[in-house]
FILUM-830566 format. One record per residue: x, y, z of N, C-alpha, C in turn. Coordinates in Angstrom, 2 decimals. Layout:
<sites>
      n_u      n_v      n_w     ca_u     ca_v     ca_w      c_u      c_v      c_w
        X        Y        Z        X        Y        Z        X        Y        Z
...
</sites>
This chain:
<sites>
      n_u      n_v      n_w     ca_u     ca_v     ca_w      c_u      c_v      c_w
   -85.80    35.71   131.48   -85.08    36.95   130.70   -83.94    36.49   129.87
   -83.12    35.31   129.88   -82.28    34.98   129.48   -82.70    34.70   128.01
   -83.63    33.74   127.98   -84.51    33.39   126.75   -84.90    34.66   125.98
   -85.64    35.56   126.62   -85.80    36.88   125.85   -84.78    37.38   125.29
   -83.69    37.58   125.81   -82.61    38.15   125.27   -82.01    37.43   124.19
   -82.08    36.03   124.40   -81.68    35.26   122.98   -82.55    35.41   122.24
   -84.08    35.67   122.43   -84.82    35.58   121.24   -84.78    36.86   120.29
   -84.29    38.22   121.07   -83.95    39.08   120.72   -82.61    39.20   119.65
   -81.77    38.49   120.22   -80.36    38.77   119.38   -80.84    37.80   118.07
   -81.63    36.63   118.30   -81.92    36.08   117.12   -82.82    36.99   115.94
   -83.47    37.46   116.48   -84.65    38.40   115.82   -83.68    39.23   115.20
   -82.74    40.14   115.68   -81.73    40.82   114.91   -80.95    40.40   113.83
   -80.44    39.03   114.30   -79.83    38.44   113.36   -80.60    37.89   112.01
   -81.65    37.65   112.20   -82.78    37.34   111.30   -82.90    38.77   110.32
   -82.77    39.75   110.76   -83.08    41.18   110.00   -82.18    41.32   109.16
   -80.91    40.84   109.40   -79.73    41.21   108.82   -79.53    40.32   107.68
   -79.69    38.95   107.80   -79.62    37.65   107.02   -80.48    37.81   105.64
   -80.21    37.80   104.37   -80.92    38.02   103.20   -80.14    36.77   102.53
   -81.30    36.08   102.27   -80.69    35.11   100.92   -81.12    35.27    99.71
   -80.48    35.47    98.52   -80.53    35.63    97.25   -79.93    35.29    96.19
   -80.40    35.43    95.07   -80.05    34.83    93.71   -80.68    35.70    92.64
   -80.23    35.41    91.52   -80.73    36.39    90.40   -82.07    36.32    90.23
   -82.69    34.95    90.54   -84.30    35.16    90.03   -84.88    35.72    91.42
   -84.54    35.86    92.56   -85.31    36.45    93.45   -85.07    38.01    93.41
   -83.83    38.25    93.02   -83.57    39.74    92.76   -84.41    40.20    91.77
   -84.50    39.75    90.65   -85.37    39.84    89.41   -87.00    40.13    90.20
   -87.22    39.15    91.09   -88.88    39.23    91.20   -89.25    40.33    92.37
   -88.19    40.81    93.40   -88.30    41.42    94.28   -88.30    43.13    93.37
   -87.32    43.10    92.27   -87.54    44.71    91.66   -88.59    44.65    90.56
   -89.20    43.66    89.95   -90.16    43.41    89.01   -91.68    43.78    89.40
   -91.74    42.61    90.65   -93.22    42.62    90.91   -93.88    43.78    91.47
   -93.14    44.87    92.47   -94.09    45.79    92.69   -94.51    46.97    91.61
   -93.52    47.18    90.30   -93.76    47.89    89.17   -94.89    47.49    87.95
   -95.12    46.03    88.46   -96.06    45.42    87.66   -97.68    46.14    88.25
   -97.86    46.55    89.31   -98.86    47.06    89.67   -98.80    48.94    89.60
   -97.88    49.21    88.71   -97.87    50.77    88.15   -98.68    50.91    87.48
   -99.35    52.18    86.93  -100.19    52.20    86.09   -99.86    52.22    84.70
  -100.61    51.86    83.42  -100.22    51.53    82.17   -99.70    52.72    81.73
  -100.36    53.77    81.94   -99.87    55.48    81.31   -98.73    56.10    82.21
   -98.18    55.59    83.05   -96.95    55.97    83.98   -95.79    56.29    82.93
   -94.87    57.04    82.72   -93.99    57.20    81.98   -92.89    56.13    82.57
   -92.52    55.12    81.60   -91.35    53.93    81.68   -90.11    54.45    82.40
   -89.66    55.88    82.26   -88.55    56.26    82.93   -88.80    56.34    84.31
   -89.94    56.97    84.54   -90.38    57.23    85.98   -90.60    55.94    86.88
   -91.32    55.04    85.99   -91.10    53.59    86.43   -90.06    52.87    87.26
   -88.84    53.00    86.29   -87.81    52.07    86.50   -87.09    53.16    87.62
   -86.97    54.48    87.67   -86.65    55.16    88.53   -87.13    54.58    89.94
   -88.38    54.27    90.09   -88.88    53.92    91.25   -88.42    52.41    91.52
   -88.36    51.67    90.81   -87.98    50.20    90.88   -86.56    50.36    91.68
   -85.52    51.24    90.84   -84.30    51.38    91.57   -84.06    52.20    92.64
   -85.23    52.88    93.19   -85.20    53.78    94.24   -84.27    55.06    93.89
   -84.27    55.63    92.77   -83.71    56.82    92.44   -84.85    58.06    92.53
   -84.22    59.11    92.78   -85.07    60.43    92.74   -85.70    60.67    91.41
   -86.88    60.90    91.51   -87.53    60.64    90.23   -87.33    62.35    89.33
   -86.96    63.41    90.02   -86.63    64.54    89.01   -85.19    64.27    88.83
   -84.34    63.71    89.40   -82.90    63.70    89.11   -82.94    62.69    87.65
   -83.89    61.58    88.00   -83.80    60.60    86.64   -84.30    61.43    85.55
   -85.50    62.19    85.86   -86.09    62.85    84.45   -84.90    64.01    83.89
   -84.18    64.49    84.73   -83.15    65.47    84.03   -81.92    64.59    83.39
   -81.43    63.78    84.05   -80.24    62.82    83.60   -80.73    61.22    83.90
   -81.18    60.78    82.65   -82.01    59.33    82.61   -80.56    58.29    82.75
   -79.37    58.67    82.47   -77.97    57.76    82.70   -77.98    56.47    83.57
   -78.32    56.93    84.85   -78.19    55.96    85.76   -79.30    55.22    85.64
   -80.53    55.27    85.41   -81.64    54.58    84.91   -81.30    53.53    84.03
   -80.65    54.10    82.84   -80.39    53.22    81.39   -79.36    52.48    82.05
   -78.39    52.71    82.72   -77.43    51.86    83.41   -77.79    50.53    84.04
   -78.68    51.03    84.86   -79.54    50.19    86.00   -80.14    49.15    85.00
   -81.26    49.57    84.20   -81.72    48.37    83.35   -80.98    47.81    82.82
   -79.47    48.20    81.98   -78.82    46.97    81.47   -78.05    46.30    82.50
   -78.06    46.55    83.63   -77.46    45.42    84.50   -78.62    44.45    85.00
   -79.51    45.08    85.02   -80.74    44.12    85.19   -80.77    43.11    84.05
   -80.75    43.37    82.81   -80.68    42.26    81.79   -79.64    41.52    81.82
   -78.39    42.17    82.36   -77.33    41.18    82.54   -77.34    39.91    83.62
   -78.52    40.47    84.80   -78.97    39.48    85.48   -80.04    38.57    84.95
   -80.67    38.65    84.21   -81.26    37.95    83.46   -80.39    36.88    82.78
   -79.76    37.36    82.17   -78.35    36.44    81.45   -77.85    35.60    82.08
   -77.33    36.06    83.14   -76.74    35.30    84.21   -77.94    34.13    84.56
   -78.95    34.50    85.10   -80.13    33.45    85.57   -80.22    32.36    84.31
   -80.06    32.76    82.89   -80.48    31.90    82.10   -79.30    30.88    81.93
   -78.25    31.43    82.21   -77.01    30.46    82.44   -77.29    29.54    83.60
   -77.42    30.06    84.52   -77.54    29.21    85.64   -79.13    28.12    85.76
   -79.87    28.55    84.95   -81.02    27.61    84.94   -80.29    26.49    83.67
   -79.72    26.80    82.72   -79.29    25.76    81.91   -78.52    24.80    82.50
   -77.87    24.95    83.48   -77.16    24.03    84.02   -77.98    22.94    85.28
   -79.38    23.53    85.42   -80.16    22.91    86.03   -80.78    21.46    85.33
   -81.82    20.69    85.80   -82.09    19.64    85.16   -83.73    20.19    84.61
   -83.89    21.43    84.71   -85.16    21.86    84.07   -85.15    22.15    82.57
   -86.48    21.99    82.03   -86.32    22.16    80.35   -86.48    23.61    80.10
   -86.02    24.06    79.24   -86.02    25.26    78.92   -87.18    26.11    78.52
   -88.06    25.24    78.25   -89.61    25.46    78.17   -90.21    26.23    79.15
   -89.63    25.57    80.32   -90.46    26.20    81.60   -89.85    27.65    81.98
   -88.92    27.97    81.38   -88.41    29.28    82.28   -87.77    30.23    81.07
   -87.64    29.77    79.67   -87.34    30.67    78.65   -88.07    31.65    78.47
   -89.59    31.54    78.05   -90.75    32.45    77.87   -90.57    33.46    78.84
   -90.19    33.09    80.41   -90.51    34.29    81.11   -89.12    34.94    80.95
   -88.18    34.52    80.82   -86.73    35.34    80.81   -86.84    36.05    79.33
   -87.29    35.58    78.28   -87.54    36.64    77.00   -88.65    37.75    77.58
   -89.83    37.31    78.28   -90.66    38.45    78.44   -89.81    39.63    79.17
   -89.01    39.20    80.13   -88.34    40.20    81.10   -87.48    40.97    80.22
   -86.70    40.25    79.32   -85.85    41.13    78.48   -86.62    42.11    77.56
   -87.86    41.55    76.96   -88.40    42.62    76.18   -88.92    43.77    76.89
   -89.27    43.63    78.11   -89.82    44.92    78.91   -88.95    45.46    79.25
   -87.56    45.06    79.65   -86.42    46.02    80.15   -85.85    46.86    78.83
   -86.34    47.45    77.98   -86.07    48.32    77.02   -85.63    49.73    77.35
   -84.13    50.06    76.90   -83.60    50.97    77.01   -83.79    52.55    76.05
   -84.84    51.88    75.08   -84.99    53.00    74.21   -86.76    53.30    74.67
   -86.88    54.59    74.14   -88.20    54.84    74.37   -88.83    55.02    75.79
   -87.89    55.42    76.65   -88.31    55.38    77.93   -89.41    56.54    78.47
   -89.60    57.19    77.48   -90.69    58.48    77.80   -92.08    57.77    77.34
   -92.06    56.63    76.77   -93.16    56.01    76.40   -94.05    55.19    77.44
   -95.30    55.08    77.73   -96.03    54.74    78.65   -95.46    52.87    79.16
   -95.38    53.23    80.29   -95.21    51.87    80.75   -95.97    50.67    80.28
   -97.09    51.00    79.83   -97.94    50.10    79.56   -97.63    48.86    78.19
   -96.74    50.07    77.54   -95.98    49.33    76.13   -95.13    48.26    76.40
   -94.41    48.32    77.60   -93.60    47.37    78.17   -93.99    45.99    79.16
   -94.75    46.50    79.85   -95.31    45.79    80.83   -96.18    44.80    80.43
   -96.67    44.89    79.16   -97.33    43.65    78.74   -96.81    42.78    78.31
   -95.56    42.59    78.35   -94.38    41.44    78.11   -94.40    40.41    79.24
   -94.77    40.91    80.38   -94.39    40.26    81.54   -95.87    39.87    81.56
   -96.07    38.62    81.89   -97.33    37.88    82.17   -97.30    37.34    83.72
   -98.37    36.56    84.29   -98.06    36.11    85.67   -97.71    35.23    85.65
   -97.79    34.49    84.68   -97.06    32.86    84.67   -95.58    33.01    84.85
   -94.96    34.47    84.09   -93.60    34.69    84.06   -93.06    34.88    85.43
   -93.93    35.78    86.21   -93.45    35.89    87.58   -93.69    34.67    88.41
   -94.32    33.81    87.98   -94.39    32.35    88.67   -93.14    31.56    88.21
   -92.86    31.59    87.16   -91.69    30.94    86.85   -90.35    31.44    87.36
   -90.33    33.02    87.73   -89.20    33.05    88.26   -89.08    32.82    89.80
   -90.16    32.84    90.30   -90.13    32.03    91.62   -89.84    30.58    91.73
   -90.04    29.84    90.69   -89.49    28.33    90.73   -88.17    28.39    90.50
   -87.70    29.66    89.74   -86.09    29.56    88.94   -85.54    30.06    90.47
   -86.16    30.52    91.39   -85.63    31.01    92.64   -84.96    30.01    93.67
   -85.98    28.60    93.40   -85.56    27.80    94.05   -84.59    26.81    93.29
   -84.17    27.24    92.34   -83.64    25.90    91.45   -82.37    26.41    91.25
   -81.95    27.63    91.38   -80.48    28.06    91.27   -79.98    28.18    92.83
   -78.57    28.46    92.59   -77.94    28.55    93.94   -78.10    29.94    94.59
   -78.01    29.67    95.65   -78.44    30.98    96.61   -77.28    31.62    97.10
   -76.94    32.86    97.91   -75.96    33.51    98.29   -76.60    34.07    99.79
   -75.94    34.07   100.86   -76.24    34.77   101.93   -75.56    36.42   101.80
   -76.71    37.38   101.85   -76.18    38.65   101.71   -76.70    39.57   102.57
   -76.87    40.91   102.04   -77.20    42.08   102.93   -78.36    42.29   102.79
   -79.45    42.45   103.83   -80.65    42.93   103.79   -81.01    44.31   103.59
   -81.91    44.85   103.08   -82.60    46.25   102.74   -81.95    47.20   104.06
   -82.37    46.62   105.08   -82.19    47.47   106.48   -80.58    47.70   106.57
   -80.09    46.59   106.41   -78.50    46.51   106.78   -77.87    47.53   105.55
   -78.44    47.35   104.49   -77.84    48.31   103.26   -78.01    49.83   103.67
   -79.27    50.37   104.31   -79.65    51.43   104.57   -78.77    51.88   105.83
   -78.52    50.97   106.60   -77.56    51.60   107.68   -76.44    51.86   107.20
   -75.95    50.85   106.59   -74.43    51.07   105.93   -74.43    52.48   105.11
   -75.36    52.67   104.51   -75.44    54.21   103.49   -75.37    55.32   104.54
   -76.39    54.88   105.80   -76.45    56.46   106.45   -75.38    56.55   107.30
   -74.51    55.32   107.41   -73.01    55.57   108.47   -72.05    56.10   107.56
   -72.07    55.44   106.21   -71.32    56.22   105.25   -71.64    57.59   104.90
   -72.76    58.21   104.59   -73.17    59.57   104.47   -72.82    60.24   105.70
   -72.90    59.73   107.01   -72.29    60.82   107.97   -70.73    60.86   107.67
   -69.98    59.85   107.59   -68.53    59.75   107.60   -68.25    60.63   106.34
   -68.88    60.68   105.45   -68.75    61.56   104.35   -68.61    62.91   104.77
   -69.54    63.45   105.26   -69.72    64.84   105.85   -68.70    65.15   106.57
   -68.07    63.92   107.57   -67.18    64.50   108.53   -65.54    64.42   107.73
   -65.65    63.94   106.66   -64.42    63.83   105.92   -64.34    65.31   105.02
   -65.49    65.62   104.73   -65.76    66.94   103.96   -65.31    68.27   104.51
   -65.67    68.20   106.09   -65.52    69.08   106.85   -64.32    69.14   107.32
   -63.42    68.16   107.21   -62.01    67.91   108.25   -60.95    68.75   107.48
   -59.94    69.22   108.23   -58.88    69.75   107.39   -57.85    68.66   107.01
   -57.99    68.28   105.89   -57.16    67.24   105.21   -56.34    67.61   104.01
   -55.19    66.73   103.76   -54.51    67.17   102.51   -55.63    67.04   101.36
   -55.48    67.62   100.29   -56.40    67.38    99.15   -56.15    65.97    98.87
   -55.10    65.40    98.82   -54.81    64.09    98.02   -55.59    63.18    98.80
   -55.48    63.13   100.19   -56.20    62.29   101.34   -57.79    62.40   101.25
   -58.23    63.52   100.90   -59.73    63.95   100.84   -60.32    63.50    99.76
   -59.40    63.27    98.57   -59.85    62.97    97.32   -59.72    61.53    97.29
   -58.94    60.93    97.80   -58.89    59.49    97.79   -59.97    58.70    98.83
   -60.26    59.28   100.18   -61.14    58.90   100.72   -62.47    59.17   100.29
   -62.88    60.17    99.50   -64.16    60.25    99.14   -64.29    59.51    97.91
   -63.44    59.23    97.11   -63.54    58.26    96.20   -64.08    56.88    96.56
   -63.28    56.40    97.57   -63.47    55.17    98.22   -64.77    54.93    98.50
   -65.43    56.11    99.31   -66.77    55.96    99.62   -67.54    56.33    98.32
   -67.40    57.02    97.38   -68.36    56.95    96.07   -68.42    55.44    95.73
   -67.20    54.56    95.68   -66.94    53.21    94.97   -68.08    52.25    95.85
   -68.03    52.66    97.34   -68.90    51.90    98.42   -70.37    52.30    97.81
   -70.65    53.50    97.68   -72.10    53.86    97.73   -72.67    53.08    96.11
   -71.76    53.21    95.35   -72.26    52.63    94.25   -72.38    51.06    94.26
   -71.27    50.43    94.76   -71.69    49.17    95.23   -73.20    48.74    95.86
   -73.27    49.45    96.53   -74.47    49.17    97.66   -75.52    49.52    96.80
   -75.80    50.68    96.05   -76.75    50.95    95.37   -77.30    49.73    94.20
   -76.18    49.18    93.77   -76.50    48.01    92.57   -76.62    46.89    93.21
   -76.19    46.65    94.62   -76.60    45.17    95.09   -77.86    44.65    95.13
   -78.99    45.66    95.13   -80.36    44.89    95.17   -80.33    44.16    93.69
   -79.68    44.57    92.90   -79.66    43.82    91.34   -78.65    43.05    91.21
   -77.51    43.18    91.57   -76.28    42.23    91.19   -75.85    41.30    92.37
   -76.30    41.60    93.44   -75.95    40.80    94.65   -74.37    41.28    94.84
   -73.65    40.06    95.65   -72.20    40.44    95.90   -71.53    40.84    94.74
   -71.75    40.55    93.65   -70.99    40.83    92.50   -70.65    42.64    92.17
   -71.57    43.02    92.73   -71.47    44.46    92.64   -70.44    45.00    93.88
   -70.42    44.19    94.89   -69.37    44.55    96.00   -67.95    44.24    95.60
   -67.90    42.92    94.86   -66.81    42.45    94.34   -66.13    43.78    93.48
   -66.93    44.27    92.48   -66.57    45.00    91.61   -66.13    46.42    92.23
   -66.76    46.79    93.00   -66.14    47.80    94.20   -65.12    47.65    94.53
   -64.58    46.63    95.08   -63.63    46.37    95.69   -62.35    46.17    94.69
   -62.74    45.65    93.23   -61.58    45.89    92.37   -61.20    47.52    92.00
   -62.37    48.10    91.82   -62.00    49.43    91.57   -61.20    50.20    92.58
   -61.74    49.78    93.99   -61.05    50.45    95.06   -59.51    50.26    95.03
   -59.48    48.67    94.75   -58.04    48.25    94.82   -57.12    49.07    93.69
   -57.81    49.25    92.57   -57.11    50.11    91.45   -56.63    51.53    92.01
   -57.60    52.03    92.73   -57.80    53.63    93.18   -56.33    53.50    94.35
   -56.20    52.63    95.05   -55.24    52.38    96.15   -53.81    52.15    95.36
   -53.84    51.33    94.35   -52.33    51.15    93.71   -52.06    52.42    93.01
   -53.09    53.06    92.80   -52.86    54.71    91.89   -52.38    55.84    92.91
   -52.90    55.72    94.10   -52.64    56.81    95.27   -52.06    56.49    96.41
   -51.52    54.83    96.70   -51.50    54.88    98.07   -50.00    55.43    98.65
   -49.13    55.97    97.88   -47.75    56.67    98.20   -48.50    57.81    99.07
   -49.22    58.75    98.47   -49.67    60.03    98.91   -50.51    59.70   100.47
   -51.45    58.61   100.10   -52.33    58.01   101.45   -51.39    57.86   102.60
   -50.32    56.69   102.00   -49.75    56.04   103.09   -49.05    57.12   104.10
   -48.47    58.34   103.27   -47.62    59.26   104.15   -48.55    60.41   104.68
   -50.08    60.65   104.42   -50.86    61.56   104.99   -52.13    61.02   105.45
   -52.60    60.18   105.15   -53.76    59.79   105.82   -53.72    59.52   107.27
   -54.48    59.99   107.98   -54.61    59.71   109.41   -55.05    58.13   109.72
   -54.65    57.61   110.62   -54.85    55.89   110.83   -56.61    55.87   111.25
   -57.44    56.83   111.75   -58.50    57.02   112.03   -59.55    56.75   110.72
   -59.15    57.38   109.64   -59.74    57.48   108.35   -59.47    56.02   107.79
   -58.35    55.54   107.91   -57.78    54.48   107.25   -58.71    53.15   108.09
   -58.75    53.26   109.29   -59.63    52.13   110.29   -61.28    52.25   109.75
   -61.73    53.56   109.60   -63.07    53.88   109.29   -63.34    53.10   107.91
   -62.34    53.44   106.84   -62.75    52.76   105.48   -62.94    51.14   105.41
   -61.70    50.71   106.42   -61.89    49.25   106.75   -62.90    48.64   107.10
   -63.42    49.48   108.12   -64.88    49.04   108.73   -65.72    48.75   107.95
   -66.09    49.67   107.03   -67.00    49.95   105.78   -66.92    48.75   104.68
   -65.56    48.54   104.41   -65.36    47.52   103.58   -65.68    46.25   104.34
   -65.24    46.14   105.32   -65.52    44.81   105.99   -67.00    44.29   106.22
   -67.80    45.42   106.50   -69.10    45.31   106.52   -69.81    44.67   105.69
   -69.47    45.27   104.42   -70.13    44.98   102.93   -69.56    43.75   102.63
   -68.10    43.46   102.54   -67.67    42.19   101.96   -67.84    41.15   103.01
   -67.78    41.49   104.26   -68.05    40.27   105.12   -69.07    39.35   104.99
   -70.21    40.06   104.91   -71.43    39.51   104.63   -71.74    38.96   103.34
   -71.33    39.69   102.29   -71.66    39.42   100.91   -70.61    38.20   100.43
   -69.68    38.17   100.79   -68.64    37.20   100.50   -68.46    36.19   101.36
   -68.32    36.34   102.89   -68.01    35.29   103.86   -66.89    34.51   103.79
   -65.77    35.26   103.11   -64.45    34.67   102.93   -63.41    35.29   103.59
   -62.34    34.80   104.24   -61.33    35.28   104.77   -60.49    36.14   103.64
   -60.53    35.66   102.48   -59.71    36.22   101.51   -60.45    37.79   100.97
   -61.57    37.85   101.21   -62.16    39.16   101.15   -62.18    40.05   102.26
   -62.32    39.42   103.39   -62.10    40.28   104.57   -60.41    41.04   104.50
   -59.73    40.16   104.04   -57.98    40.44   103.94   -58.01    41.77   102.97
   -58.62    41.56   101.99   -58.56    42.35   100.83   -59.41    44.00   101.28
   -60.59    43.78   102.02   -61.20    44.70   102.65   -60.23    45.57   103.43
   -59.64    44.82   104.56   -58.59    45.78   105.23   -57.38    46.40   104.38
   -56.98    45.48   103.54   -55.95    46.15   102.78   -56.20    47.03   102.05
   -57.63    47.48   101.43   -57.78    48.68   100.68   -57.72    49.85   101.36
   -58.29    49.80   102.73   -58.29    51.01   103.63   -56.90    51.25   104.35
   -56.41    50.42   104.62   -54.83    50.36   105.35   -54.04    51.40   104.15
   -53.95    51.14   102.98   -53.27    51.99   102.19   -51.88    52.23   102.51
   -51.26    51.24   102.72   -49.44    51.24   103.21   -48.95    50.95   101.90
   -47.48    51.09   102.02   -46.84    50.61   100.84   -47.08    49.27   100.46
   -46.92    48.51   101.62   -46.62    46.86   101.75   -48.11    46.28   100.75
   -49.31    47.30   100.59   -50.69    46.96   100.11   -50.45    46.47    98.63
   -49.48    47.24    98.15   -49.23    46.93    96.35   -49.26    45.35    96.28
   -48.42    44.48    96.72   -48.43    43.19    96.62   -49.43    42.48    97.32
   -50.33    42.69    98.26   -51.34    42.14    98.88   -52.66    42.41    97.94
   -52.56    43.77    97.51   -53.65    43.74    96.53   -53.73    42.99    95.20
   -52.23    43.10    94.50   -51.94    42.39    93.36   -52.55    40.79    93.54
   -52.22    40.41    94.47   -52.50    39.03    95.07   -54.20    38.79    95.15
   -54.64    39.78    95.91   -56.15    39.46    96.10   -56.85    39.86    94.90
   -56.23    40.54    93.72   -57.27    40.58    92.62   -56.97    39.52    91.77
   -55.87    38.89    91.83   -55.58    37.76    91.14   -56.52    36.59    91.53
   -56.71    36.42    92.83   -57.65    35.48    93.53   -59.23    35.73    92.76
   -59.14    36.88    92.68   -60.72    37.26    92.39   -61.26    37.09    90.98
   -60.14    36.97    90.16   -60.07    37.12    88.70   -60.34    35.28    88.34
</sites>
């Protein structure tokens, strides 16, 4: 029985652990949409790749365009990382060039086949080799991200329904929006999306900390701290980030100096 319990705990841990880097993230996002029909609208294909609502993307393609641009940034990041390895550029540059050509933000109403043709099977193989060549990070699995999103959605509903001062409600909801944004971008950018969310959240605290410090119930601050710890603790794995995660949600006057220190350390 003890062995079974150990195995179960190990299985749960394996579910939560994700090893990732720019090459792997690109492969995970691109590989499924290469199987989509050439005649499909490019906008709809990318919306599918990013897990977005199809109708919403059709009405307002801004988020799709923003995500494609972030994906192109990941290609640029991978290019820089590969340049620091011992591999010659001819082994990976054609693949990266093909990806960039396919990631066009113009003519998104055009057929997907117009862009898919730039990504060849050997390019996807090169991405797999790149994923073994560049440094990886331990991050959050899809299941972990979804559980976090579900918990945040439930908490958001309780905040919206609670009788709170408007300044507190606005502060907490904006913090949750920043978390959700970071989580949605995580499959594209990895831990950098969480880092950027923290920086934005810190600025939010610096701007509103007096109102929140005098009016925010402790249970709300603790709940926010828990969400930040979950995301940052796994994505970053450093005490510096955990301290910042707690500080962001505490939102007390002494936070000003702590956040200044943490933000300086992040830059």
